[in-house]
C-alpha positions in Angstrom: -19.8 -7.0 44.4 -19.3 -8.6 40.9 -22.7 -10.2 41.1 -24.3 -7.0 42.2 -22.7 -5.0 39.4 -23.7 -7.7 36.9 -27.3 -7.3 38.2 -27.0 -3.6 37.5 -25.8 -4.2 34.0 -28.6 -6.5 33.2 -31.7 -5.3 35.1 -31.3 -2.3 37.4 -32.8 1.0 36.5 -30.7 4.0 35.8 -32.2 5.8 38.8 -30.8 3.2 41.1 -27.2 3.6 40.0 -26.4 6.5 42.3 -27.8 4.7 45.4 -26.0 1.5 44.7 -22.8 3.3 44.0 -23.0 5.1 47.3 -23.2 1.7 49.1 -20.4 0.2 47.1 -18.0 3.1 47.5 -18.4 2.9 51.3 -16.6 -0.4 51.2 -12.9 0.0 51.7 -11.0 -1.9 48.9 -7.3 -1.8 48.0 -6.7 0.2 44.8 -5.2 -2.7 42.8 -8.1 -5.0 43.9 -10.6 -2.4 42.7 -8.8 -2.3 39.3 -9.0 -6.1 39.1 -12.8 -5.9 39.6 -12.9 -3.2 37.0 -11.2 -5.4 34.4 -13.6 -8.2 35.3 -16.5 -5.9 34.6 -15.0 -5.1 31.2 -15.0 -8.8 30.4 -18.5 -9.4 31.8 -20.4 -6.4 30.4 -18.1 -3.9 28.6 -17.1 -0.5 29.8 -20.6 0.9 30.3 -20.8 -0.1 33.9 -17.2 0.8 34.6 -17.9 4.3 33.5 -20.6 4.6 36.1 -18.5 3.5 39.0 -15.2 5.5 39.3 -14.0 3.5 42.3 -13.7 0.4 40.1 -12.5 2.2 36.9 -9.1 0.9 35.9 -6.6 3.1 34.0 -7.8 2.1 30.6 -8.3 4.3 27.5 -11.6 6.2 27.1 -14.6 4.6 25.5 -14.1 6.7 22.4 -10.6 5.3 22.1 -11.9 1.7 22.2 -14.6 2.6 19.7 -12.0 4.0 17.3 -10.4 0.6 17.1 -13.3 -0.6 15.0 -12.7 2.0 12.3 -11.2 1.0 9.1 -8.7 3.8 9.2 -7.4 3.2 12.7 -3.8 2.4 12.9 -2.4 -0.7 14.7 -2.0 -0.7 18.5 0.4 1.7 20.1 3.9 0.9 19.1 7.1 1.9 20.8 10.4 2.6 19.2 13.6 3.7 20.8 16.2 6.0 19.4 19.4 4.1 20.2 21.7 7.2 20.4 19.4 9.6 22.4 17.5 7.2 24.6 14.2 8.9 23.6 11.0 6.8 23.5 8.6 7.8 20.7 5.0 6.6 21.0 2.8 6.5 18.0 -0.8 6.9 19.3 -3.9 5.8 17.5 -7.1 7.7 16.9 -9.5 8.4 19.8 -12.4 10.3 18.4 -15.8 10.7 19.9 -19.2 10.5 18.2 -20.3 14.1 19.2 -23.8 13.3 18.0 -22.8 12.8 14.3 -25.0 9.8 13.7 -27.2 11.8 11.3 -25.5 10.4 8.2 -24.0 13.8 7.3 -20.5 15.2 6.8 -19.0 16.7 10.0 -16.0 19.1 9.4 -13.3 20.4 11.8 -11.0 22.9 10.2 -7.9 24.8 11.4 -7.0 27.7 9.2 -3.3 28.4 9.9 -1.0 31.0 8.6 0.5 28.6 6.0 -1.7 25.5 5.7 -5.4 24.8 6.3 -6.1 21.4 7.8 -9.4 19.7 7.2 -10.7 16.7 9.2 -14.0 15.2 8.2 -16.1 12.4 9.6 -18.0 10.8 6.8 -21.6 9.7 6.9 -22.2 6.4 8.6 -24.5 5.1 5.9 -21.7 4.7 3.4 -20.8 1.1 2.5 -17.2 0.4 2.7 -14.3 2.9 2.5 -13.0 5.1 5.2 -15.1 6.7 8.0 -12.9 9.7 8.3 -10.8 11.7 5.9 -8.0 14.3 6.1 -7.1 17.0 3.7 -4.4 19.7 3.7 -4.2 22.7 1.4 -2.4 26.1 1.3 -4.2 28.8 3.3 -3.6 31.3 0.5 -3.6 30.3 -3.1 -5.4 33.1 -5.0 -4.7 31.6 -8.4 -6.8 28.5 -7.6 -9.4 29.4 -4.9 -10.5 32.4 -2.8 -11.0 30.7 0.5 -9.1 27.6 1.8 -11.7 26.2 4.3 -14.5 26.5 1.7 -12.3 24.8 -0.9 -11.4 22.0 1.5 -15.0 21.3 2.3 -15.9 21.3 -1.4 -13.1 18.8 -2.3 -14.3 16.4 0.4 -17.9 16.6 -0.7 -17.0 16.3 -4.4 -15.0 13.1 -3.7 -17.2 11.3 -1.1 -20.7 12.5 -1.7 -23.1 9.8 -3.0 -25.9 12.3 -3.9 -26.3 12.4 -7.6 -28.3 15.6 -7.6 -25.7 17.8 -5.8 -23.0 19.6 -7.8 -19.8 20.6 -6.1 -18.0 22.2 -9.0 -15.4 24.8 -8.2 -16.6 28.4 -8.6 -20.2 27.6 -7.5 -21.8 27.9 -4.0 -21.3 24.7 -2.1 -24.6 22.8 -1.3 -25.1 22.3 2.4 -27.8 19.7 2.6 -25.2 17.0 3.3 -23.2 19.0 5.9 -24.0 18.3 9.6 -21.6 20.7 11.3 -18.5 22.9 10.8 -16.1 23.7 13.5 -13.3 26.1 12.7 -10.3 27.7 14.3 -8.8 30.7 12.5 -5.8 33.0 12.8 -7.5 36.0 11.1 -7.7 38.0 14.4 -4.2 37.1 15.4 -2.7 38.2 12.0 -4.8 41.4 12.0 -3.4 42.3 15.5 0.2 41.5 14.6 0.1 43.4 11.4 -2.1 46.3 12.7 -4.6 46.2 9.9 -7.8 46.1 11.8 -10.8 48.5 11.5 -10.3 52.3 11.9 -11.4 52.7 15.5 -12.0 55.4 18.2 -12.1 55.2 22.0 -15.0 56.8 23.9 -14.1 57.2 27.6 -14.8 59.4 30.7 -13.5 63.0 30.7 -9.9 63.2 31.9 -9.0 59.6 31.1 -8.3 59.9 27.4 -4.6 59.1 27.9 -5.2 56.2 30.3 -4.4 53.5 27.7 -1.4 55.3 26.4 0.0 55.7 30.0 -0.7 52.1 30.7 0.3 50.5 34.0 3.9 51.6 33.8 5.1 48.0 33.4 8.7 47.6 32.2 9.2 44.1 30.8 13.0 44.7 30.3 14.3 47.3 32.7 17.7 47.3 31.1 16.5 47.9 27.6 17.8 51.4 26.6 15.7 51.4 23.4 12.4 50.7 25.1 9.5 51.9 23.0 5.9 52.4 24.0 3.5 49.9 22.4 1.3 51.2 19.8 -2.4 51.9 20.4 -5.3 50.4 18.4 -7.5 53.6 18.5 -6.9 56.5 16.2 -9.0 59.1 17.9 -10.3 59.7 21.5 -13.5 61.3 22.6 -13.9 62.2 26.3 -17.5 62.3 27.6 -18.6 64.5 30.5 -20.0 61.7 32.7 -19.1 60.5 36.2 -20.4 58.1 38.8 -18.9 57.1 42.1 -19.5 54.3 44.5 -21.7 55.5 47.3 -19.7 53.7 50.0 -16.6 55.7 49.1 -18.2 59.1 48.5 -18.1 62.0 51.0 -21.2 62.2 53.3 -22.3 65.6 51.8 -22.4 64.0 48.3 -24.9 61.3 49.4 -27.7 63.9 49.7 -26.6 65.9 46.7 -26.6 63.4 43.9 -29.2 60.9 42.8 -28.6 57.3 43.8 -28.9 54.1 41.7 -28.2 50.4 42.2 -25.5 48.8 40.0 -25.5 45.3 38.5 -23.4 44.1 41.4 -25.9 45.4 44.0 -23.7 48.3 45.0 -25.2 51.8 45.3 -23.7 54.5 43.1 -24.1 58.2 42.9 -24.7 59.7 39.5 -22.6 62.8 39.7 -22.8 63.7 36.0 -25.0 62.0 33.4 -23.7 62.2 29.8 -24.7 65.0 27.5 -26.1 62.9 24.7 -26.5 65.8 22.3 -22.8 66.6 22.6 -22.0 62.9 22.3 -24.0 62.8 19.1 -22.1 65.7 17.7 -18.7 64.1 18.6 -19.7 60.8 17.0 -20.9 62.4 13.9 -17.4 64.0 13.5 -15.8 60.6 14.0 -17.9 59.2 11.3 -17.0 62.0 8.9 -13.3 61.4 9.7 -13.5 57.8 8.5 -13.9 56.0 11.9 -16.0 52.9 11.5 -15.6 51.1 14.9 -16.1 52.4 18.4 -14.8 51.1 21.8 -16.9 52.6 24.5 -15.1 52.2 27.9 -16.3 54.4 30.8 -14.7 54.4 34.2 -17.3 52.5 36.3 -19.3 50.8 33.6 -18.5 47.4 35.1 -20.9 48.3 38.0 -23.3 50.8 36.3 -23.5 50.3 32.5 -26.4 52.6 31.7 -24.2 55.4 30.5 -22.4 53.1 28.1 -25.7 51.7 26.8 -27.0 55.2 26.2 -23.9 56.2 24.2 -24.1 53.0 22.3 -27.7 53.7 21.4 -26.8 57.1 20.1 -24.1 55.5 17.9 -26.5 53.0 16.5 -29.0 55.8 15.6 -26.3 57.7 13.7 -25.4 54.5 11.8 -22.3 53.9 9.7 -20.3 52.1 12.4 -19.5 48.5 11.6 -18.7 47.6 15.3 -19.8 49.2 18.6 -18.1 47.4 21.5 -19.2 48.2 25.1 -16.7 47.4 27.8 -19.2 46.1 30.3 -20.4 43.5 27.7 -16.9 42.6 26.4 -15.3 42.2 29.9 -17.3 43.4 33.0 -14.3 43.8 35.3 -12.5 46.5 37.2 -9.1 47.9 36.0 -9.9 50.5 33.4 -6.6 50.0 31.4 -7.0 46.2 30.9 -10.7 46.6 30.2 -10.1 49.4 27.8 -7.4 47.4 25.9 -9.7 44.4 25.7 -12.7 46.5 24.5 -10.4 48.2 22.0 -9.2 44.8 20.7 -12.9 43.7 20.3 -13.8 46.8 18.3 -10.6 46.6 16.3 -10.7 42.9 15.4 -14.3 41.9 15.3 -15.0 43.6 12.0 -12.2 41.6 10.5 -13.7 38.4 11.9 -17.1 39.4 10.7 -15.8 40.2 7.2 -14.1 36.9 7.0 -17.1 35.0 8.2 -19.3 36.8 5.7 -17.0 35.8 2.9 -16.9 32.3 4.2 -20.7 32.1 4.2 -20.9 33.4 0.6 -19.1 30.2 -0.5 -22.2 28.2 0.4 -25.8 28.2 -0.5 -28.4 30.1 1.4 -29.2 27.3 3.8 -25.8 27.2 5.6 -26.8 29.1 8.8 -30.2 27.3 9.1 -29.1 23.8 8.3 -25.5 23.6 9.6 -24.1 24.0 13.1 -21.4 26.5 12.5 -19.1 27.2 15.5 -15.6 28.6 16.1 -12.9 27.8 18.6 -12.3 30.5 21.3 -9.0 31.3 23.0 -10.1 29.5 26.2 -10.7 26.1 24.4 -14.5 26.5 24.1 -16.7 26.8 21.1 -18.7 29.9 20.2 -21.6 30.1 17.7 -21.3 32.0 14.5 -23.0 35.1 15.7 -21.2 35.4 19.0 -17.6 35.2 18.0 -15.7 38.3 18.9 -12.2 39.5 18.0 -10.9 39.4 21.5 -12.0 35.8 21.8 -10.1 34.7 18.7 -6.5 35.6 19.5 -5.6 31.9 20.1 -8.4 30.3 18.1 -6.2 28.1 16.1 -3.7 26.9 18.8 -6.4 26.2 21.3 -7.7 23.3 19.2 -4.3 21.7 19.4 -4.2 21.8 23.2 -7.6 20.1 23.3 -6.4 17.6 20.8 -3.2 16.4 22.6 -4.9 16.6 26.0 -7.7 14.3 25.0 -5.6 11.8 23.0 -2.1 11.7 24.3 -2.3 12.5 28.0 -2.2 9.4 30.3 -1.5 7.2 27.2 0.6 4.8 29.2 -0.4 6.1 32.7 3.2 6.1 33.9 6.0 8.4 34.6 9.1 6.3 34.0 10.9 7.8 37.0 13.8 8.4 34.7 15.8 10.1 37.4 15.5 7.4 40.1 15.0 3.7 40.6 11.7 4.2 42.5 9.4 1.4 41.4 6.3 2.7 43.3 3.3 3.9 41.3 3.6 7.5 40.1 1.3 10.1 38.8 0.6 10.3 35.1 3.3 12.1 33.1 2.5 15.8 32.4 2.8 16.7 28.8 4.3 19.7 26.9 2.4 20.5 23.7 4.8 21.4 20.9 2.8 22.7 17.9 5.1 23.7 15.1 3.3 25.0 12.1 4.3 26.9 9.1 4.3 30.4 10.5 4.9 30.0 14.3 5.3 27.5 17.1 2.9 27.3 20.0 3.9 25.7 23.3 1.6 24.7 26.2 1.4 22.4 29.2 -1.2 19.9 30.5 -1.0 17.8 33.6 -4.4 16.2 33.7 -6.0 18.4 36.3 -7.4 21.3 34.4 -6.6 23.6 31.5 -4.0 26.1 32.4 -5.7 29.4 31.8 -4.5 33.0 32.2 -6.8 35.9 32.6 -4.6 38.6 31.2 -2.1 38.3 28.3 -0.1 40.8 26.3 -0.3 40.1 22.6 1.5 42.4 20.2 1.8 45.0 22.9 -1.9 44.9 23.7 -3.0 43.7 27.2 -6.2 41.6 26.7 -8.2 40.7 29.8 -10.0 37.6 28.8 -9.6 33.9 29.7 -7.1 32.2 27.4 -5.2 29.0 27.4 -1.7 29.5 28.6 0.0 29.2 25.2 3.4 30.6 24.4 4.2 31.5 20.8 7.5 32.0 19.1 8.0 33.2 15.6 9.7 30.0 14.3 8.0 27.6 12.0 8.4 25.7 8.8 7.9 28.9 6.9 10.4 31.0 8.9 12.8 32.7 6.6 16.6 32.0 6.7 19.2 34.7 6.6 23.0 34.6 6.8 24.0 38.0 8.1 27.4 39.1 9.3 28.5 35.4 9.3 25.6 34.6 11.7 22.7 32.3 10.9 19.3 33.9 11.6 15.9 32.2 11.6 12.8 34.5 11.3 10.8 36.3 12.5 9.8 37.0 9.0 7.7 34.2 7.4 7.4 33.0 3.8 3.7 32.3 4.6 1.6 30.2 2.4 2.1 32.3 -0.7 4.7 32.5 -2.1 6.0 30.1 0.6 9.3 28.4 0.8 11.4 27.8 -2.3 10.3 24.1 -2.4 6.7 25.3 -2.9 7.4 26.2 -6.6 6.1 29.8 -6.3 9.4 31.7 -6.4 9.4 31.9 -2.6 11.9 32.5 0.1 14.5 30.2 1.7 12.8 28.8 4.9 13.1 26.1 7.5 11.1 23.8 5.4 13.7 24.1 2.7 16.4 23.1 5.2 14.4 19.9 6.1 13.9 19.2 2.4 17.6 19.6 1.6 18.6 17.3 4.5 16.1 14.6 3.4 14.0 14.9 6.5 10.9 15.8 4.3 10.3 13.1 1.7 8.4 14.6 -1.3 6.4 11.4 -2.0 4.9 11.5 1.5 4.1 15.3 1.3 0.9 16.5 -0.4 1.5 17.1 -4.1 -0.4 20.4 -4.3 2.2 22.6 -5.9 2.7 24.0 -9.4 0.2 25.6 -11.8 -2.0 22.5 -11.8 -1.7 21.8 -8.0 -0.3 18.3 -8.7 3.5 18.6 -8.4 5.6 17.5 -5.4 8.1 19.6 -3.4 11.0 21.0 -5.4 14.0 19.4 -3.8 16.5 20.6 -6.4 15.2 24.2 -6.1 15.7 24.1 -2.3 19.3 22.8 -2.6 20.0 25.4 -5.4 18.8 28.2 -3.1 21.3 27.1 -0.4 24.0 26.8 -3.0 23.3 30.4 -4.0 23.5 31.6 -0.4 26.9 29.9 0.0 28.2 31.4 -3.2 27.0 34.9 -2.1 28.8 34.5 1.2 32.0 33.4 -0.6 31.9 36.5 -2.7 31.5 38.7 0.4 34.3 36.9 2.2 32.2 35.4 5.0 31.9 31.8 3.9 34.7 30.1 6.0 34.1 28.2 9.2 36.6 27.9 12.0 38.4 25.1 10.1 38.7 27.4 7.0 36.7 24.9 4.9 33.7 26.0 2.8 30.3 25.1 4.2 28.4 22.4 2.4 24.7 22.6 1.7 24.0 20.0 4.4 26.1 21.7 7.1 24.4 25.1 6.4 20.9 23.6 6.5 21.7 21.7 9.7 23.1 24.9 11.2 19.8 26.8 10.5 17.8 23.9 12.1 20.0 24.1 15.3 19.2 27.9 15.6 15.5 27.2 15.1 15.4 24.4 17.6 17.1 26.6 20.3 14.5 29.4 19.7 11.7 26.9 20.2 13.2 25.4 23.4 13.0 28.8 25.2 9.2 28.9 25.6 9.2 25.3 26.8 11.8 26.2 29.5 9.6 29.2 30.5 6.6 26.9 30.9 8.4 24.4 33.1 11.7 25.4 34.7 10.6 29.0 35.2 7.5 27.8 37.1 9.4 25.2 39.2 8.5 22.1 37.2 11.2 19.5 36.3 11.3 19.5 32.5 12.8 15.9 32.5 9.6 14.5 34.0 7.5 15.7 31.1 6.6 14.1 27.8 6.7 16.0 24.5 3.6 15.9 22.5 4.7 17.1 19.0 2.2 18.0 16.3 1.7 20.5 13.6 2.9 20.1 10.1 6.6 20.5 11.0 6.6 19.2 14.6 7.8 15.6 14.2 10.7 16.8 12.1 12.2 18.5 15.1 10.8 16.4 18.0 13.7 14.2 18.8 16.3 17.0 18.5 14.1 19.2 20.8 13.7 16.4 23.4 17.4 15.7 23.4 18.2 19.4 24.1 15.6 19.5 26.9 16.5 16.2 28.5 13.1 14.7 27.8 12.8 10.9 27.3 9.4 10.5 25.7 7.9 11.9 22.5 4.3 11.3 21.7 3.3 11.5 18.0 -0.4 11.1 17.3 -1.4 9.5 14.0 -3.1 12.9 13.1 -0.2 15.0 14.4 -0.1 16.9 11.2 -3.7 18.1 11.7 -4.1 17.7 15.5 -5.5 21.3 15.9 -8.3 20.5 13.5 -8.8 17.0 15.1 -9.0 18.7 18.6 -11.9 20.7 17.3 -13.7 17.5 16.4 -13.2 16.2 20.0 
């Protein structure tokens, strides 16, 4: 078999590989013996042949992982350290990037614009002599005193520092030249923030007569049946227009109707009866009134549009002829599925959020020269983990745009890193399945938790975000309002973390912008964040480190205030110190972040102790070991790019 495969490596045509593999795979070989053959192939001819024959493929890192070892910026081989008190194993993983067709000697950017920080990962042109082949930059998502848009500024800084073209100018305040840019991939939280803060486009719902209250009534779900203060979730639309139109499925219609109304064939092949076509003149009048009332976005969601969309198309055409509407979303195009309520909410979200996305993309494009869309591949991360082109990125697809990149990042780099589940709860020495991983993405504004077991992405088809049910494929990501920027409060002698966030501006106290006391300040006060290893991007000239003294002074002020109010004593009647107060806030934050992890594992029947914890995000590694200890997990995976793994995942 070895001789045969060596012959394939040296002389066989590609068209023969499938036939030869079919013969070889029919031979029954013990698993370990096949792995031995696979390792021999690596020695004889590299991994090229091994990738073609899965039966002989040993559990080795991907080809891209081996390629990354030749990079000048690649860290040393995987190292293992053990926390002596907790028994937690922390693995530092090296880079494992793919080429992705970036051999064109251009700059390739992957950017995650979070609520607090914007992370920039760039693969530099391959024709450069010496120096790094990839570069990382991190800057505040909002810093209006220095730049209008963080992703554009991050790209400009990289080009200004590493461009070898003498004719190009990348000065601040001028459009960025794109002739050296090969691609830009970006994840953004613009849609998520607009939905949470309810500052989307003024929008109206167009639906079938008699169903104007369908979205307000909802599906009668009661998430907490014992909540005596239960309030109905708010609606995205401001006005409702009911259209006199109706179709019914022929197979469910009374027999006398079948000869009374005209028939048509829907997009599913089912026959429908057109009982009432829409009165387009009346529709035009109603839409004109909406326009005069300041409505600029329309969500058109008719009862049976998923099977017969002609009525929605006709109403949409009338709206386009009137003009003045920035967004016209048709439910059969947004999500052609049954269930009027979920389809209506999804269509409403698309109409409500897409103008915000479009406005942001337009402002982003303005930061570059006129050749951006023609010269550069510009794509955006969708909530399901895929990429969408610039002109096909809707608001309902962008709810989890940022966190989805992190899921791809840890799944492609950290899963199956050591191909073993340590069987920590038994002494079984038999081979076991690869350890499933919990993704723990702690950023500045929120923490996102997900799970990956190596089989497939865990997708959900319907999620409720900020009270709005969105029927679209999304990665199963749970979010909790606890991050590095979550504000700290001492209320009624209780320590409270969040949900309010200090955001990027003014940010925590340590950011030198007269900000609010936040989780980051607690880590700074305890020495868990070392200023010299943190980007020095603060102060009026963007060159100062974190303000440690300011953070400690803010905690001291909080203690003094509580002493004056008589609530500063602990159970031992001793005043709190700065360190004990900061540590108490971190314990509260850690417990809040443990809850979604338990929901992803124990609530679904998985043993949480048999999972590894992949921690990333700007604040993730600061809390990783404490989180693992609380959850009974023994392994923590920390990628070398853990601080920007969501951006790095976009590049993969």
